[in-house]
C-alpha positions in Angstrom: 64.1 -55.7 27.1 63.4 -52.2 28.0 59.9 -50.8 28.4 58.2 -48.2 26.2 59.6 -44.8 26.3 58.4 -42.4 28.9 57.0 -39.8 26.5 54.7 -42.4 24.9 53.4 -43.6 28.4 52.7 -39.9 29.3 50.8 -39.4 26.0 48.8 -42.6 26.5 47.9 -41.5 30.0 46.8 -38.1 28.9 44.7 -39.6 26.1 43.0 -42.0 28.5 42.4 -39.1 31.0 40.9 -36.9 28.1 38.7 -39.8 26.9 37.6 -40.4 30.4 36.6 -36.8 31.0 34.8 -36.7 27.6 32.9 -39.8 28.4 31.7 -38.8 31.8 30.9 -35.2 30.7 29.6 -35.6 27.2 26.3 -34.0 26.6 23.4 -36.5 26.4 22.0 -35.9 22.9 18.8 -37.7 23.8 17.9 -35.0 26.1 18.3 -32.2 23.6 17.0 -31.7 20.1 18.6 -29.8 17.3 17.0 -27.4 15.1 16.9 -23.8 13.7 15.0 -20.7 13.6 12.5 -20.4 10.6 10.2 -17.7 9.4 7.1 -17.4 7.2 8.0 -14.9 4.4 5.2 -12.5 3.1 5.5 -11.9 -0.7 3.9 -8.6 -1.4 2.6 -8.1 -5.0 0.0 -6.1 -6.9 -2.9 -7.8 -8.8 -2.2 -5.7 -11.9 0.8 -5.1 -14.1 2.4 -1.7 -14.4 5.5 0.5 -14.0 7.1 0.7 -10.6 6.8 4.2 -9.7 8.4 4.1 -6.2 9.7 1.7 -3.6 10.7 3.5 -0.4 12.0 0.4 1.3 15.2 -1.5 0.9 16.6 -4.9 1.9 17.3 -5.2 5.6 15.1 -2.2 6.7 12.5 -2.7 9.5 9.1 -1.6 8.6 5.9 -1.1 10.7 2.6 -2.5 10.0 0.8 -0.3 7.5 4.0 1.2 5.9 3.8 1.7 2.2 6.1 -0.9 0.5 5.9 0.2 -3.1 3.5 1.9 -5.6 2.8 1.3 -9.3 2.1 4.2 -11.7 -1.4 5.4 -10.7 -2.4 7.1 -13.9 -4.4 4.2 -15.4 -6.0 3.4 -12.0 -7.0 7.0 -11.4 -8.5 7.3 -15.0 -10.6 4.2 -14.3 -11.8 5.5 -11.0 -12.8 8.9 -12.6 -14.6 7.0 -15.4 -16.5 4.9 -12.7 -17.4 8.1 -10.8 -18.8 9.6 -14.0 -20.8 6.3 -14.6 -22.2 6.5 -11.0 -23.2 10.2 -11.6 -24.9 9.3 -15.0 -26.8 6.5 -13.7 -28.1 8.5 -10.7 -29.2 11.3 -12.9 -31.1 9.0 -15.0 -32.8 7.5 -12.1 -33.8 10.8 -10.6 -35.2 12.0 -14.0 -37.4 8.8 -14.4 -38.6 9.3 -10.7 -39.7 12.9 -11.4 -43.3 13.8 -12.4 -44.1 14.0 -16.0 -45.2 17.6 -15.7 -43.0 20.2 -14.1 -44.1 22.3 -11.2 -45.3 25.3 -13.2 -47.4 23.0 -15.5 -49.0 21.3 -12.4 -49.8 24.8 -10.9 -51.9 25.6 -14.1 -53.8 22.4 -13.8 -54.5 22.9 -10.1 -55.8 26.4 -10.9 -58.1 24.9 -13.6 -59.2 22.5 -11.0 -60.2 25.3 -8.6 -62.1 27.1 -11.3 -63.9 23.9 -12.3 -64.8 23.2 -8.8 -66.2 26.8 -8.3 -68.3 26.4 -11.6 -69.7 23.1 -10.4 -70.7 24.8 -7.1 -72.4 27.5 -9.0 -74.4 25.3 -11.5 -75.2 22.9 -8.6 -76.9 25.8 -6.8 -78.7 26.9 -10.0 -80.0 23.3 -10.5 -81.2 23.1 -6.9 -83.2 26.3 -7.3 -84.7 25.4 -10.8 -85.6 21.9 -9.4 -87.4 23.5 -6.4 -89.3 25.8 -8.7 -90.2 23.0 -11.1 -91.6 21.0 -8.2 -94.1 23.9 -7.5 -94.8 24.5 -11.1 -93.1 27.7 -11.6 -90.2 26.3 -13.9 -90.7 24.5 -17.1 -89.3 21.2 -18.0 -86.8 22.5 -20.5 -85.4 24.9 -17.8 -84.9 21.9 -15.4 -83.2 19.9 -18.2 -80.9 22.8 -19.0 -79.9 23.3 -15.4 -79.2 19.5 -15.0 -77.1 19.5 -18.1 -75.1 22.4 -16.9 -74.5 20.7 -13.5 -73.4 17.5 -15.2 -71.1 19.2 -17.6 -69.4 21.1 -14.8 -68.9 17.9 -12.8 -67.3 16.2 -15.9 -65.0 19.2 -16.5 -63.9 18.9 -12.8 -63.3 15.2 -13.1 -61.3 15.7 -16.3 -59.1 18.5 -14.7 -58.4 16.3 -11.8 -57.4 13.3 -14.0 -55.1 15.6 -15.9 -53.4 16.6 -12.5 -53.1 12.9 -11.5 -51.6 12.1 -14.9 -49.1 14.9 -14.6 -48.0 13.7 -11.2 -47.1 10.3 -12.4 -43.4 9.6 -12.8 -41.8 9.9 -16.2 -40.8 6.3 -16.2 -42.7 3.2 -15.5 -41.9 1.1 -12.4 -39.9 -1.3 -14.4 -37.7 1.4 -15.8 -37.2 3.0 -12.5 -36.2 -0.3 -11.0 -33.7 -0.9 -13.9 -32.3 2.5 -13.4 -31.8 1.7 -9.7 -30.0 -1.4 -10.6 -27.7 0.6 -12.9 -26.8 2.9 -10.0 -26.0 0.0 -7.9 -23.8 -1.6 -10.5 -22.0 1.6 -11.2 -21.3 2.2 -7.3 -19.9 -1.4 -7.1 -17.6 -0.7 -10.1 -16.5 2.4 -8.4 -15.7 0.6 -5.1 -13.7 -2.0 -7.1 -11.7 0.7 -8.9 -11.0 2.4 -5.6 -9.8 -0.9 -4.1 -7.7 -1.4 -7.1 -6.1 1.9 -6.6 -5.3 0.9 -3.1 -3.9 -2.4 -4.2 -1.3 -0.8 -6.5 0.3 0.8 -3.4 0.3 -2.2 -0.8 1.4 -1.8 2.7 3.2 -4.0 5.2 0.9 -6.5 6.5 2.8 -6.8 9.9 5.8 -5.3 11.6 9.0 -7.0 10.3 12.0 -6.7 8.2 12.4 -6.5 4.4 14.0 -9.7 3.3 14.3 -9.0 -0.5 13.3 -6.6 -3.2 12.8 -7.9 -6.7 12.1 -4.9 -8.9 13.5 -1.2 -9.0 11.7 2.0 -9.7 11.0 2.4 -13.4 11.0 -1.3 -14.2 7.8 -3.0 -15.5 6.2 -5.2 -12.9 4.0 -8.2 -14.1 0.7 -8.8 -12.5 0.9 -10.8 -9.2 4.7 -10.8 -9.3 6.2 -10.1 -5.9 8.0 -6.8 -5.6 8.9 -7.0 -1.9 9.2 -9.9 0.5 8.9 -9.2 4.3 9.7 -11.3 7.3 7.2 -10.5 9.9 8.6 -10.4 13.5 5.6 -12.3 14.9 5.9 -15.2 12.4 9.3 -16.5 13.6 9.3 -20.1 14.8 11.6 -22.9 15.8 12.0 -26.1 13.7 13.5 -28.9 15.4 13.6 -32.8 15.1 12.5 -35.1 17.9 13.5 -38.8 17.9 10.7 -41.2 17.4 10.9 -42.6 20.9 10.3 -39.3 22.5 7.6 -37.8 20.1 4.6 -39.5 21.9 5.2 -37.3 25.0 4.8 -33.9 23.1 1.5 -32.2 22.4 0.6 -28.9 20.6 0.6 -26.1 23.3 3.5 -27.6 25.3 6.3 -25.3 26.4 9.9 -26.1 25.3 13.2 -24.4 26.4 15.8 -23.6 23.8 19.2 -21.9 23.6 21.4 -20.7 20.9 24.7 -19.0 20.3 24.6 -15.3 21.5 21.0 -15.6 22.8 22.0 -15.3 26.5 19.9 -17.1 28.9 17.6 -19.9 27.8 14.3 -19.0 26.3 10.8 -20.6 25.9 8.7 -21.3 23.0 5.2 -23.0 22.6 4.8 -26.0 20.2 2.4 -25.2 17.5 2.8 -28.2 15.1 4.0 -31.8 15.1 4.5 -33.6 11.8 2.3 -36.7 11.4 5.1 -38.7 9.6 8.5 -39.6 10.6 11.6 -38.8 8.5 15.3 -39.3 8.7 17.4 -36.6 10.3 18.1 -33.9 7.7 21.7 -33.8 6.6 22.3 -30.3 8.0 20.9 -31.4 11.5 22.9 -34.3 12.7 25.5 -35.5 15.1 28.0 -38.3 15.1 25.7 -40.4 17.2 22.2 -39.6 15.6 22.8 -38.9 11.9 20.4 -41.6 10.7 17.7 -41.8 13.4 14.0 -41.5 12.6 12.8 -38.2 13.9 9.6 -36.1 13.6 9.5 -32.5 12.6 8.1 -30.1 15.4 7.5 -26.4 15.2 7.3 -24.0 18.1 6.0 -20.5 17.8 8.3 -17.6 19.0 6.9 -14.7 20.9 7.4 -11.3 19.0 10.5 -9.6 20.3 12.0 -6.2 19.8 15.0 -8.0 18.1 13.7 -11.3 16.6 16.1 -14.2 15.9 17.3 -14.4 12.4 16.1 -17.3 10.3 18.6 -20.2 10.0 20.1 -19.8 13.5 20.9 -23.2 14.9 19.2 -24.0 18.2 19.2 -26.7 20.9 15.8 -27.5 22.4 15.0 -29.5 25.5 11.4 -30.2 26.9 10.1 -28.5 30.1 
């Protein structure tokens, strides 16, 4: 009986050699963990509804922190702010009016002139009374003359007191203390409403919270935007992270703050990231992250923060992670 054909023997030898090479040079999957790049999307919206006036950014464009992303029609917001400013002015004017004296300056000047005249008159009749009193003590003035001088002095003193009371009354504020306090409260409330309207004016033209890339735009200029509906979504450069899965027999060795090394296609040399989160519960390997040998192992989700880079990695990029 003849042996197997030589080509069959050659093929078998090559297969055994290839299998041996793969076995001795295959990657130890337990020493690396599979994952991908993820990002925390920032959805930017306005708290009020309105017509989208402009949207200067488009999908895929890089934006700096503080760049205007879109703006709703400001006509209503501007009108509300103007009304709030008028309310502040009216409340402040009312408060100032209540705090002023009941009599105006010219009226108080007349009262003070009357006070000076009454004071001078009192000085004169006081001197007359003193002279008549001295004469009466020596018997040179009658009782009726003394009584007349005393009455004139007392009348002048009463007239001076009345004039001073009129001045004090005129200097009182036009409103009572309770009214003045209420007016002050109205001013504070009006100012708070004005600050709220100015903040609302800023909120209808929001800016990029961080440097990043515009991921998606949901409305075009001219369209009506409901309140709190995102108009633009941004992927901040500083909020990229790795999400990878660690077998249950290796998770106990990891701690938040530890450094891991990862690599990816087109990334060049290996890079480093710092672990920021470790899931408290195990799960089965997700169907998109598996290999022929570890497609049903229990794993723990781990996240590692990526440092901000000039060209951040795109979300969804597969990575291979190994511990330090």
